[in-house]
N, C-alpha and C positions, 0 to 999 in steps of 0.2 A: 504494499499500500503506500509506505513512506517512496519507494522508488517511483511508482506512478505519479504521486504529486511533484516529486523533483522534474520528472520528465515535463508535466505541464507546466509547471511554473517557469521551466527554461523556453518552452515553445511561446509562453506568453510574452516573457520578456524580448525573445527575438522578433516577436509582431509589433513591437513597440515602433510607431512611426517616427521616422528620423527626425521630423519637424519639430519633435518635443521630448527626443530621449536623451539628448546632450546640449541643453540650452547654453549659449555662450555665457562665460561668467567674467563680472566685473568687478574686480579686487575682492572675491569673496570666496571661501570654500563650500563647494558643491556638499550638500549633506546627503547620506545615504543611509537606508534604514537598516536595522540589524536583524537577525534572525528571530530574537526574542520579541520583537515588535510584530513580525509577522504571525508568530504563535500567538501572542495575545489578543490579537485581532480577530483570529479564528475563533478563538474560544469566546470572546465577547458575543461574537456575531451568533454563535450557538445558543448562548443563554439568552440573548435579546429575541432571538426567532422563537424560542419555545416558552419564557417565562414572563416576559413582559406584559404588562396590564394590556397593551394593544400591540399584541405580536405580530410582527409582520415579516414577511419572508424577504430573505437577502436577495433579490433577484433584479432584474434590469430595471424595473420599475422604482425600487428602491436606489438603484445605483445613479439614475437620473436626479432624484433628490439629494443625493450626497454629493453629487456633482455640482449642483446650485448652491446649496449651503456651504461647500467649502471654498468657492469662490467667494462667497460672501464673507466669509470668516477671514479670508485673506485681505479682501479688498472691499469692505462693504459700503465706503465711499466713493468708489468708482475712480480712484485717483491714480492707480498704478498700472494696471493692465489697459490695455485698449481692446476693441471689439474682436480684432484679428488673433489675439492671443487666445482669446476665449474659444473664438472659432476652429483654432487648429488642433484644439483638443475635443472639437465636437464628436469625433470618432471614439472617444473615450467615455462618454456620456454613460454607456451602458457597460462599462467594463470594471466598475469598481467592486462589483460583487465577485467577479472573477479574480480580481487584486486580492481580495480577503481570504477567498476560498484556496486559492494557490498559495497562500502565505508570501505573496510576492508584492512588496508597496512600492515598486519603481515608479508608478503611475502617480501616485499623490505628492510623491517626493520631487518628479520631474516638473509638476505644476509648481510646486514651492521653490524649487530653482529659478523658473522663468519669473516668478515674482521677486525673487531676490535680485534678478537682473533689473528689472523695470523698477524695484526701489533704489536701488545704485543709480539708475540713469536720472530718476527724478530728483534725487538729491544733489547731484551732479550739477544738473541744469539751475536747480534753485542756488546752489553756491555761484554759479556763473553769472546768475542774475543781478547778485548784489554787489558785483564788480562796477556795474552801471548805476544809472540813476531812473528814478520814476517821475512821471507827469502826474499830479494829484488834482489837475484842474479839469479833468474830464468827468463825464457822468456814469463811468463804469459802476457796475455793482459786483457783489461777490455772493455767490449762493452758500448759504450755511450749511445746509443738510442735504447731503447728495446721496442719501440711501435708496431714494426712489428713483434715481437719475439713471441713465443708460450709461455703459462705458463710452469713452471717448471713441470717434471713429477712425482717428488716427494719432500719428505721435504730436502732430501740429496742434491738434486739438487738445491733448493732454498737456501740453507745454502751456496752452494759453489758461487753462484751470491753475496750473502752478505759477505761471506769472502773476494771476491774481492773488493767490494765496500769499506769495512771497511780497507781493504789494501791499497787502494787508498788514503781514507783520511788520513792514518797514513804518509803514503809517502810523501803528499803535506806539511803536517805539518812538518816533517823530512827534507825537502828540503829547507823549509824556516828557518831552524836552531833551531827548537824545540826539545828539550831532551825527552827521553821517558816519564818521569815523566808528563811533561808539556802535551805531547801530549794524554797521558790515561786521564788525569784530563780535557782536552778539548773535546776529543770525548765522554767520559763518560757523561758530561754534555749535550753536543749536543744531544745525543739518547735519555737521560731523556727529555729533552725539547720536542722533537718530541713527546714522550709518553704523555707529560704534555699537548700538543695542542690537541692532540687526545681526550684527559680525557674534554678537555672544548667543544668539539661539543655536540649540543643537538639536541633534535628531529626536530627542524624547519630546521636546516642545513641538516640533511639526508632526510628531505622531500623536500627541495629544489633541491639536487642533483638527487634524484628520478624523481621529477616532469622535471627537465631538460633533464634527460635522455629520457623521454615520448617527450617532446616538440620538441628536436631537432633531434629525431628520424624520425619526419615530415619533418624538414627543418633547416637548419643550423642556423638561425638567430631568431627563435621562443624560447621564454624562459619564465620559472616561476619565479618571483620574490616574495620572502617571503616577510612579513611586513617590517622588518628593510632593506631588499635589496631595496625594493622598495621606501622607505623615502630617501636613500641614491642616487638613481638613480635620486628622484626628485632634490636632492640638486644639483649634478652634471650637471644637466641641467638648473637650474637657477643662479648657481653660488653664491649661499649665502645661510647662515644659521644663527640661533640665538644661540649663545654660547659665549665664552671667547676668542676666538682666538688662539689657541694653537694647534699645531699638536702633537698627542699622539702615543708612541710605547711602545710595551711589550718588557721588557728586565729584565730576571732573576725574572719572577715573579712580578716586577713592572712595574707600569704604568710611563713611564719616557716622560717628555716634550722635543720634538725633535726639534720643530722651534715653535717661538712667532712670530705672525703676527704683524707687524708693526702698530701703530694705533689701535691696537684692546685693549679689556679691560685688557687682559692678558700684552700686550706690554706697556701701558699706567701706570700700577700699578708700574712698575719697581721692582716687588716683585717676579716675576717668570722668572726664566732662564733657559736656555736649558741645559737638564742633570737631573733638579729637578725631583724628584719622588712623585707623587701622592698617598698617602696611605689611604686617606680616603676623602669623600665627604659628605657634609651636605647641605640642602635647607633652604633658609632664615634665618630666626632666630632660626632655631631648635635647641637645644645644640647636638644632637644626630649625631655624623658620622656614616656613611657606610664604613666600612672597605673594601677596594677592591683590596687588595693584593692577588696577584694568580688569578683575575678575567680575563676574556676575555676582549679584548681591547674594543669591540664594547658595552658590557655592561658597562664600565667606561664612556664611550662617552655618552651613554644614560642619565647617571646620571649628567654629566658636561654640556650638552646642555639643553636648556630649554627657556621658553618666554621671549622675549625681555623686559628688565628693571627689570626682576627678580633677586634675589641674590642666587649666589653659592658661598660655603664656602669651601676651598679645605686646608687638612691637608697634608702640604708638608714636606718631607725629602728633604733639600736641597743637590745639586749635589756634594759638596765638603764634606759632612758629611758622616760618616762612619754609619753602619747600626742600631748603638745605638745611633745616634747622635741625636741633639736637633730638634724638630719637630717646624714647623712655619704654623700658620694658615693664610690663606690670603683671604679675602672677596672680590668677583668680582661681579659687575652688568652686567649681559649678554646685549649683544647688537646685531646687525645684522652684520654679518662678509661677507664681500665680498670675494670671493676665487680668487683675483686677477692673482696668478699663472696660473691659466686655461684660461685667458682673452686674448684678441688680445692684442698684442704688437708691438713696432715698433724699428727698428734700421735703421740706414744708414750708407751704406757701399760705401766707396770711391775706387773705381778702376781706373788704368790708362789703357788705350789702344790707343795706335798710339800716344803716346806723350801726350794725353788729358785726364784729369780727369773728369770721369763721377760719379755721385752720385746716387746711387741705393737705394730707399726706400723699406725695407724689414718689411712685416707685417706676423708676427707667428701667427697663428690660431690654437690652439690645439684641439678646437670643436666647433659646430656649436650650441652653447648656447641660451637658451631665458627662461626668467621667464615667463610661459604660465599664470599662477594665477595672477600675477600683470598686465600682459597684459589684460586679461579678465575683471579684475576690473577697468580698466582705469588708471592705474597708468603712468602717463606722463613720469616718469624716469624708466621705467621697463628695466632690464637688457637684452641685446640682442647683439648677435655678429655683426649683421650688423650695430648697431647703433655704435658700439664701432669702427668698421672697417671706417664707414663713418668718423667718428670725426678723426682718425689717417689720411685718406687721406687729409682731411682739412690742419692738420699739415704739412703733407708731401709737399702740394703744396707750403705752406709757407716757407718751409725749400728748395723749388726750386730743388727737386729731378729731375732727367731725365728719370727714369725708376721704375716703382713699380712691387715688385715681392712679390706673395702672398706664403708663405711656409705652405704647407697642409701636410707635413711628419707626419704620425702617428696620423694624424687628423681622427680617427675612424667614424665621422658622428655626428648626432644629429637630430636638427630640420630641417624637410624638407621646412618648410616656411622660415627659415633662409637661405637655400641654394637658394631658388628662390628670396628672397630680396636680398641677397648679391651680386647674379649675376646683379640684377637690377641696382647695382651702376656703373656697367661698359658698361651696354647696354643702349638705351634709353627706349624702349618699346618692348615687343616681349614674344613668349613663351620660356619657360626655360627647362621645363622636360614635359614628357607625362607619365600619369599612367593609367595601364590595371588592373581593378578588376578582381575578380576570374570569374563573369559573362561575362568578354569579353569587358566590358564597358571602353572606353576611354576618359580620361579627360586631357586637357591641364592646366599646371599650368604656369601663366605668370605673366611677371613683367607689372603693369600697370603704374608705375610711370613715369613721362616725366623726362628726364633730366638724364646726367650723373654726378656721383661724381667725376670720375677720367676719362679724355678723352684722356690720354697720353697712350703711350704703357706700356704693362703689362705681366707679367711672371707668372705663376703656376707652383711651385716646389712640386713634388709628389714623394711618394714612396710605397712600397708594403702595408705599412700601412695606406694608404689613401684610405678611403672606404665612401661608401654610398652618404651621404651629399656631401662629398668632391668630390666625383667622378660626382655627378650631376653638380656641380659648373665648374670643371675642363671639363667637356664635353661640358657645354654650351659655355664656353669661347672659346674652340676650334671649336665647330660647325659655332660659329658667325665669326670665323676667328678674334676674338678680342683679342687675346695674344698668346704667345709661352708657350706650355706645356713642362716643363722640367724634367727630373728625370728617373724614372723607371716605368714600367706597375704597376697601381693601384691593388688593392684588387681584385677586379671584384665582389663586392655586389650591384646588381641591383635590390633590393627588397625593400619595404616599409613596415613598421610595425606599429602599434597602440598598446596603453597602454589600457588594460580593467581592471578596478578595481572590482575584486572579491568580495569584500566587499558589493557589492549592492546587493548579494545572500545570505548574513548572515542574520540569523534569529534576531539577535539583534545587538545593537551597541558595545557591549562589545566581540565580535567574529570578528577575522580579519583573512581572506583568502588570503590576498597578491595581487598580480596583476599578468597578462598574457601579455606579450609583444609578439603579434601575427602578422605573416605577411599577410598582407591583400591586397597587390597589388606588381606589378613589375613595375618598372619605365623604360622609354625608353627615349633615346637621341631625340633631335629635329629633327635630321637627320634621326630617324626611327629605329637605331640600339640601343643596349643596353650595358650598362657595364658589363652585368651578365657574370661572368666566365672570360671574357678576360680582363676586366677593361679598364681602359683609356690608350691608348698607347702614350707616351710622342712625341712630334715633335723634341725635341733634346735629345738623350739618353746619360745617365750617368751610370755609372756602377751599376750592379744590386747587392745589398748586401744581397738580402733575397734567401730562399730556397723555390721555389713555389711548391714542393712536399709535404711540411711540413707548409706551411703558405699561407693563401689566399682562395679565393672561390673555385680555383679548386683543393684544396687539401682535400675538403669534399665530401664525398661519395655519398651524397644525395642531392647535389645543384642544383638549376632549370637550365635547359639548355640554351644556348645563342640562341635567337629567334630576329626577327626583325618584324617591323610593319610600316605603312605608315607614312611617315614624314610629321610634321607638318609644316604649311605654316609660313615660316618666310624669313627673309631677311639677309644674311650674311652682315656683317658691313666691313669686309675686306678678303683679301685671304693673307696668309703669307707664303704661300708654296714655292715661290720665294726665300725665306729667308733661308728656312731649310738647303739645301746641303751647302751653304757658312759658315752658322753658325757651322754647326757640323764639317765641315773642319777646320775652325779655333778653334774650341774645341780642336780637336784631335791634331793640329800641338802644341797647348798651352800645353797640359797635357804632351805630350811627352817629354818636356823639365821642367816639373815641379815636383821637387823631392816630394814634399808633395804628389802630386797624385800619384807618383809611389808608394811610402810607402804605400798608400792607396790600391792601387790595388795589392801589394805584400800580404798585410793583408787578402783582401778578397780571394784570391787565396788561402792561409792558410786555412782561414775557411772552403773554398770549400772541400779542400782536407781532412780536419779532418772530415767534413760530410760524405765524399765518404767512406772513412777508417773505420769509426765509431767504432774506438778502439784507447786506449791509453796502452802503454807499464806500467808494472809494475816492470820493472827493473830499479833499482836506477841508475845504471850507464848511460843506456840510458836516463833516464828523466834529469838526471844532464847536459848532454850533449844536450839536447833539450833545456834548461833552460838557459845555458850558451850562446847557439847561440841566443836566443832571448833576452838575456840582450846585448849582444855584438851589435846586430842589433839594439836596441834602443837606445844605446849610440851613434851610428853614425848617428842618425836622429837629426838634428838640430832643428825641429819644432815638437811640440806636437801636433797629430792630433785628429780630432774629426769627426766621421761619425754617423749620426742618424740612427740606426737598427730599423726594424719595430718594434712594441711596443709588439707584441706578443712572438717575438723571445727574446726579452730582458726580459722577465718573468712579463710583464703589460698586464692588459686586452687588447684583441682586439677588432675588431667592434662589439658591442652589445654583446658579448661574456659573458657567465657566467661561472666564472672561478670556479673549485672545490674547496671545503673547506677542503679536506683531505690535511693533513700536510705532502706533499711528501717530501723526501730530494732533495736537488737540485742536477741536474744532473752532474756526474763528467766531467771536461773538463779542458781545457786550457786557460790561459789567452790570449785573442786576443785583438790587438789595433784597435777595432772598436768603441769603446764607449768612446773615450776621452784619456787623458793622461793614460798612462798605467803604473800600477804599479806592482812590482814582486808579483806573486802570494804566499800569505802568509799562504794559506791553511784554512784561517777562512771564516764562513759566516758574513753576514752583521751585525746580532746582538751579534755577538762573538767580534766585534772590538770595540776600544775605541769608543766612540759617537763622540767626538769631531773631532777626527782625521778621523772618517767617514765621516763625514760632510765635513771637509775642502778638503778632497779628492773627493767628489761630487761636490763641488764648482769649484775646478780645472778642473774636467771633463767638467763641463758646460761652462766653460771659455775656454778651449781648443779650437784650429781652427777648425772650420767647413769646412772641406775642398769642400764638395759638395756645400756647400751655398755660398762660396766664388767664385766656378767655376759657378754656376749660375748667378751670379752678373756679372762675366766677359761676359758670352753669352749675357746678357741683355744690356752691355756695347757697346758690337760688335754691337747689333740690331741698338741702338741707333746713333752710328756711321754711320752704313750703311745707315739708314733714313735719317740723317742729311747731308750725303755728296752727296746723290742721291735723288734730291728733287721729280724727275720723278717717281723712284722706291716708294717712300714714297707715293705718290699720289695713285699709282696702288694698293699696298697692303693695305694700310690704309687710304681709301678715306676720311673717315669720321675726319680724323686728320689734322689740319692746318699744312701744311710744315713749319718746322723749321730748320734754318742752325746754325751750331756752331758759337759761339763768341770767341775769344780768351780768354784763362784761363790758 
């Protein structure tokens, strides 16, 4: 059988058209697949075809879907390939199934090689353009989003696209006050950095992009995770790792300390500072340092991480030293590092409604995390979102808060078990969510623990970035009538995934195939509906900040449809519908007088206008006028605003998504005041700014007033007032809660 496969594979390789078998290379190494990747692809295809919730055969029809999605993964903005590039691979549209079945990945790597070539050509042209000058007096415009555009018909058309992009990059810096020499230096370095990042991609990156093109052609939330991505996914779920406690970033070929975790080995040493550059890494007492200048950041991270209580030595170039400055050697003992930034946190907001001060306890939960391995081993201190929230609820009780708000904005999900157990903190016992397998079997996941950790009123704040486990929790709270759902419609992801370790099929321990995150079921609300496509609809609606056409389940062309099943057997704890209309009315009246909210609505309107126009002027006079208008508006605003936008729209990974590793230049755009304290557009990208200044700006944005959170607190304060002034209403809508009247305060 093996011999037969080899013969077929060779026959396929020999049939590769010369037009795309060996594309000409421009200053970059042509990447090639390894045998283990062909084997991993084959095993993944067998699992997907048999066990996926939406099982689809790997055939010619699927091959065509992979073809389209792979090109979209590499060049979604249609900036690098031209139409003839795509056309020359047209004969291969139905060959991806053969490539996987024959364990021969020459085809996807050949497409990537052509992409490398085109990328190099575009960057070379961009660097050539900045040697000249631009005329900013014309009426040209630049298209902001090209995802729905067609590929350029020729190299000339592609060059015209890039001429406008480079012109916009130049104009932004010019408006920021940079002179021509500074602009040339900045842009030349920027475009060179794009090429440097491209050269750092390896065959594992290419394989992962290809396999995700296959997996996501079946359904949006099925992904392939390479060995390193699988490790990082595991770390994100358990919120811990073994290392030194420093956040690293690539800057100018250096690995730079971006953040030092308090209480970590790096922090306790007193020898590691923000801005320090790691130029070498040694293990234990070994005298030999591995130089890491110019390395990929994840390769450096692999050297710095290691087993608990082991020693790592770092060759440091201090932040305040020049490139030829004196190096310092720092030895650190690795320890378990908790990623507290992603753990549940509490704040208490005090708001006044009707002359009475209300204390609203806010619990921000970025993800539904759990250390599965520690729990499996019986570790009584295993990390868990539910355990952390339960502890915080106990603290909030002692703080005597009037109401609790669970902030799930941009929480893309996580552990299904955590979603069920977290719901259990707010209900006594009962079903939480239903699951339907591919065979149609329905199982009910229930909270079986008696008692409530919090029996007072509760609200849940959601946005378009709230997905999966967040939607399970919010839907259950809504179906039980247990609390108010506030915000905008959620993502709309109603599917369940499981992780399959492909290494189980490997021939030996030295071969690593990675993991498959595969959709195996669809979840349904206990009322029989589903969050799929439609999401959770809030009871009290806040302004919609996202674009449903480009973000959310409904933006996927192959998302599962909305369906319903029989409701589970459950008893609602309350019925809050009586509160909705008066609370919404109070909200509308309040925001009509609130300048901060009016500013927010102006910014949202500006953002929508920009999305609709999908173009910005390249005329300097027009752009200066727009900038001056924005500056004047900012000066009139007394408060600095912040609103949490969906993570994917902010450039962060969306729910269960696998972002492309291709180094894509940032989309051209304008500064819009939706993410905190606004600053005038300086034309720079984040890694081009001074690190200390950049971190200070991020801190200012985090500390800026969160208008939507404040308004959600006001809504819960209104609810508290209504329940405490009308005990009969309280008994009707929340019969499980003992009536409470206001005391003077």
